[in-house]
N, CA and C atoms as an extended XYZ file, in Angstrom:
225
Properties=species:S:1:pos:R:3:atomname:S:1:resname:S:1:resid:I:1 pbc="F F F"
N        74.740       99.808       84.859 N   MET     1
C        74.207      100.114       86.164 CA  MET     1
C        74.893       99.203       87.170 C   MET     1
N        75.261       99.778       88.294 N   THR     2
C        75.882       99.028       89.375 CA  THR     2
C        74.966       99.116       90.587 C   THR     2
N        74.743       97.994       91.265 N   THR     3
C        73.877       97.995       92.438 CA  THR     3
C        74.610       97.482       93.668 C   THR     3
N        74.125       97.921       94.839 N   HIS     4
C        74.598       97.406       96.119 CA  HIS     4
C        73.945       96.043       96.338 C   HIS     4
N        74.478       95.234       97.259 N   PRO     5
C        73.850       93.942       97.552 CA  PRO     5
C        72.375       94.068       97.956 C   PRO     5
N        71.988       95.207       98.550 N   ASN     6
C        70.585       95.384       98.959 CA  ASN     6
C        69.677       95.788       97.794 C   ASN     6
N        70.250       95.910       96.593 N   GLY     7
C        69.473       96.253       95.410 CA  GLY     7
C        69.444       97.729       95.078 C   GLY     7
N        69.957       98.575       95.981 N   GLN     8
C        69.986      100.015       95.719 CA  GLN     8
C        70.946      100.313       94.574 C   GLN     8
N        70.542      101.201       93.692 N   ILE     9
C        71.390      101.577       92.560 CA  ILE     9
C        72.566      102.401       93.063 C   ILE     9
N        73.759      102.008       92.681 N   PHE    10
C        74.983      102.691       93.080 CA  PHE    10
C        75.485      103.609       91.978 C   PHE    10
N        75.354      103.180       90.740 N   GLU    11
C        75.888      103.950       89.624 CA  GLU    11
C        75.085      103.657       88.362 C   GLU    11
N        74.857      104.695       87.570 N   VAL    12
C        74.174      104.558       86.286 CA  VAL    12
C        75.157      104.977       85.210 C   VAL    12
N        75.382      104.109       84.243 N   ASP    13
C        76.346      104.401       83.179 CA  ASP    13
C        75.811      105.414       82.179 C   ASP    13
N        74.551      105.287       81.824 N   SER    14
C        73.924      106.226       80.896 CA  SER    14
C        72.418      106.193       81.123 C   SER    14
N        71.746      107.200       80.598 N   ILE    15
C        70.294      107.300       80.748 CA  ILE    15
C        69.677      107.302       79.359 C   ILE    15
N        68.676      106.462       79.171 N   VAL    16
C        67.974      106.398       77.892 CA  VAL    16
C        66.485      106.562       78.181 C   VAL    16
N        65.870      107.526       77.530 N   LEU    17
C        64.444      107.771       77.699 CA  LEU    17
C        63.723      107.404       76.412 C   LEU    17
N        62.674      106.615       76.529 N   ASP    18
C        61.900      106.173       75.373 CA  ASP    18
C        60.840      107.226       75.049 C   ASP    18
N        61.026      107.938       73.955 N   LYS    19
C        60.129      109.038       73.590 CA  LYS    19
C        58.698      108.571       73.348 C   LYS    19
N        58.510      107.354       72.852 N   THR    20
C        57.143      106.878       72.606 CA  THR    20
C        56.400      106.678       73.922 C   THR    20
N        57.099      106.245       74.942 N   ILE    21
C        56.476      106.089       76.261 CA  ILE    21
C        56.253      107.457       76.896 C   ILE    21
N        57.252      108.335       76.799 N   LEU    22
C        57.135      109.663       77.404 CA  LEU    22
C        55.969      110.456       76.821 C   LEU    22
N        55.710      110.314       75.532 N   LYS    23
C        54.613      111.048       74.888 CA  LYS    23
C        53.254      110.672       75.467 C   LYS    23
N        53.147      109.483       76.038 N   LYS    24
C        51.889      109.020       76.619 CA  LYS    24
C        51.652      109.585       78.017 C   LYS    24
N        52.676      110.199       78.599 N   ILE    25
C        52.590      110.746       79.954 CA  ILE    25
C        52.404      112.257       79.847 C   ILE    25
N        51.411      112.820       80.530 N   PRO    26
C        51.213      114.274       80.468 CA  PRO    26
C        52.488      115.017       80.885 C   PRO    26
N        52.744      116.131       80.211 N   PHE    27
C        53.956      116.915       80.471 CA  PHE    27
C        54.141      117.203       81.962 C   PHE    27
N        53.072      117.564       82.643 N   GLU    28
C        53.144      117.922       84.061 CA  GLU    28
C        53.676      116.775       84.922 C   GLU    28
N        53.504      115.548       84.468 N   ARG    29
C        53.940      114.383       85.245 CA  ARG    29
C        55.331      113.901       84.854 C   ARG    29
N        55.909      114.463       83.787 N   ARG    30
C        57.218      113.992       83.336 CA  ARG    30
C        58.243      115.115       83.176 C   ARG    30
N        57.866      116.334       83.508 N   ALA    31
C        58.748      117.483       83.306 CA  ALA    31
C        59.971      117.444       84.215 C   ALA    31
N        59.806      116.953       85.434 N   ILE    32
C        60.921      116.848       86.385 CA  ILE    32
C        60.757      115.546       87.152 C   ILE    32
N        61.840      114.788       87.252 N   PHE    33
C        61.809      113.680       88.195 CA  PHE    33
C        63.168      113.507       88.829 C   PHE    33
N        63.131      112.970       90.044 N   LYS    34
C        64.325      112.871       90.866 CA  LYS    34
C        64.864      111.452       90.845 C   LYS    34
N        66.168      111.368       90.702 N   MET    35
C        66.868      110.085       90.814 CA  MET    35
C        67.746      110.174       92.051 C   MET    35
N        67.924      109.089       92.717 N   PHE    36
C        68.819      109.079       93.871 CA  PHE    36
C        69.688      107.837       93.800 C   PHE    36
N        70.967      108.057       93.689 N   TYR    37
C        71.935      106.973       93.841 CA  TYR    37
C        73.215      107.602       94.358 C   TYR    37
N        73.340      107.616       95.670 N   GLY    38
C        74.482      108.257       96.312 CA  GLY    38
C        74.204      109.710       96.636 C   GLY    38
N        73.626      110.430       95.701 N   CYS    39
C        73.153      111.799       95.928 CA  CYS    39
C        71.986      112.024       94.968 C   CYS    39
N        71.309      113.127       95.146 N   GLU    40
C        70.127      113.383       94.323 CA  GLU    40
C        70.491      113.982       92.970 C   GLU    40
N        69.841      113.495       91.954 N   TYR    41
C        69.958      114.022       90.597 CA  TYR    41
C        68.547      114.271       90.095 C   TYR    41
N        68.387      115.319       89.326 N   TYR    42
C        67.085      115.625       88.757 CA  TYR    42
C        67.177      115.579       87.242 C   TYR    42
N        66.194      114.973       86.634 N   ILE    43
C        66.069      115.012       85.182 CA  ILE    43
C        64.959      116.021       84.907 C   ILE    43
N        65.334      117.093       84.199 N   ILE    44
C        64.437      118.229       83.993 CA  ILE    44
C        64.239      118.446       82.494 C   ILE    44
N        63.003      118.578       82.093 N   HIS    45
C        62.678      118.794       80.684 CA  HIS    45
C        63.360      120.063       80.178 C   HIS    45
N        63.793      120.029       78.926 N   GLU    46
C        64.539      121.155       78.358 CA  GLU    46
C        63.754      122.465       78.358 C   GLU    46
N        62.434      122.412       78.284 N   ARG    47
C        61.633      123.648       78.358 CA  ARG    47
C        61.814      124.335       79.709 C   ARG    47
N        61.858      123.546       80.759 N   ILE    48
C        62.043      124.096       82.103 CA  ILE    48
C        63.481      124.565       82.282 C   ILE    48
N        64.434      123.793       81.768 N   VAL    49
C        65.846      124.186       81.843 CA  VAL    49
C        66.050      125.552       81.197 C   VAL    49
N        65.458      125.772       80.030 N   SER    50
C        65.659      127.059       79.349 CA  SER    50
C        65.100      128.215       80.169 C   SER    50
N        64.005      127.990       80.877 N   GLU    51
C        63.449      129.039       81.742 CA  GLU    51
C        64.364      129.297       82.939 C   GLU    51
N        64.896      128.245       83.529 N   ILE    52
C        65.812      128.395       84.668 CA  ILE    52
C        67.063      129.146       84.239 C   ILE    52
N        67.587      128.827       83.074 N   GLN    53
C        68.815      129.462       82.603 CA  GLN    53
C        68.654      130.961       82.357 C   GLN    53
N        67.445      131.419       82.168 N   LYS    54
C        67.202      132.851       81.953 CA  LYS    54
C        67.614      133.697       83.155 C   LYS    54
N        67.631      133.094       84.343 N   ILE    55
C        68.015      133.852       85.538 CA  ILE    55
C        69.478      133.618       85.919 C   ILE    55
N        70.226      132.911       85.084 N   SER    56
C        71.659      132.644       85.303 CA  SER    56
C        71.949      132.139       86.719 C   SER    56
N        71.396      130.986       87.089 N   PRO    57
C        71.597      130.488       88.456 CA  PRO    57
C        73.051      130.095       88.720 C   PRO    57
N        73.450      130.188       89.961 N   LYS    58
C        74.795      129.783       90.385 CA  LYS    58
C        74.704      128.426       91.073 C   LYS    58
N        75.743      127.608       90.918 N   GLY    59
C        75.814      126.336       91.627 CA  GLY    59
C        74.981      125.217       91.040 C   GLY    59
N        74.598      125.361       89.797 N   ILE    60
C        73.796      124.326       89.138 CA  ILE    60
C        74.364      124.108       87.740 C   ILE    60
N        74.301      122.866       87.302 N   ARG    61
C        74.810      122.537       85.971 CA  ARG    61
C        73.802      121.626       85.289 C   ARG    61
N        73.556      121.884       84.036 N   PHE    62
C        72.628      121.066       83.263 CA  PHE    62
C        73.414      120.259       82.245 C   PHE    62
N        73.134      118.964       82.202 N   ILE    63
C        73.790      118.055       81.264 CA  ILE    63
C        72.682      117.393       80.449 C   ILE    63
N        72.693      117.517       79.134 N   PRO    64
C        71.678      116.822       78.334 CA  PRO    64
C        71.720      115.313       78.604 C   PRO    64
N        70.556      114.704       78.693 N   VAL    65
C        70.489      113.263       78.961 CA  VAL    65
C        71.337      112.490       77.964 C   VAL    65
N        71.329      112.910       76.712 N   SER    66
C        72.087      112.199       75.676 CA  SER    66
C        73.592      112.266       75.900 C   SER    66
N        74.061      113.219       76.703 N   GLU    67
C        75.494      113.369       76.972 CA  GLU    67
C        75.901      112.853       78.345 C   GLU    67
N        74.930      112.448       79.163 N   TYR    68
C        75.218      112.015       80.525 CA  TYR    68
C        75.965      110.683       80.547 C   TYR    68
N        77.000      110.612       81.383 N   THR    69
C        77.695      109.355       81.679 CA  THR    69
C        77.933      109.316       83.179 C   THR    69
N        78.347      108.180       83.676 N   SER    70
C        78.585      108.057       85.111 CA  SER    70
C        79.712      108.963       85.588 C   SER    70
N        80.545      109.451       84.691 N   SER    71
C        81.631      110.350       85.094 CA  SER    71
C        81.273      111.829       84.908 C   SER    71
N        80.066      112.134       84.469 N   SER    72
C        79.664      113.526       84.233 CA  SER    72
C        79.815      114.398       85.475 C   SER    72
N        79.570      113.833       86.628 N   VAL    73
C        79.657      114.601       87.869 CA  VAL    73
C        81.071      115.123       88.115 C   VAL    73
N        82.073      114.465       87.551 N   PHE    74
C        83.463      114.847       87.770 CA  PHE    74
C        84.008      115.779       86.697 C   PHE    74
N        83.250      116.018       85.661 N   GLU    75
C        83.736      116.839       84.546 CA  GLU    75
C        83.513      118.309       84.791 C   GLU    75
């Protein structure tokens, strides 16, 4: 993770989610959350992603959290 002098996150190298902690949070509260560092990123639960993909949206790309790197946006 890289931060600006003001403490704002500039770059995230990878994302790791702790499943034991996530299981304690109701699905409705953890299904989607927004990250912002330079631009907005959303982490969306795979159940919701599969529903979105059914309509074949344009202009959106889904990257599994396990495959995300700071260069994913450029791939």
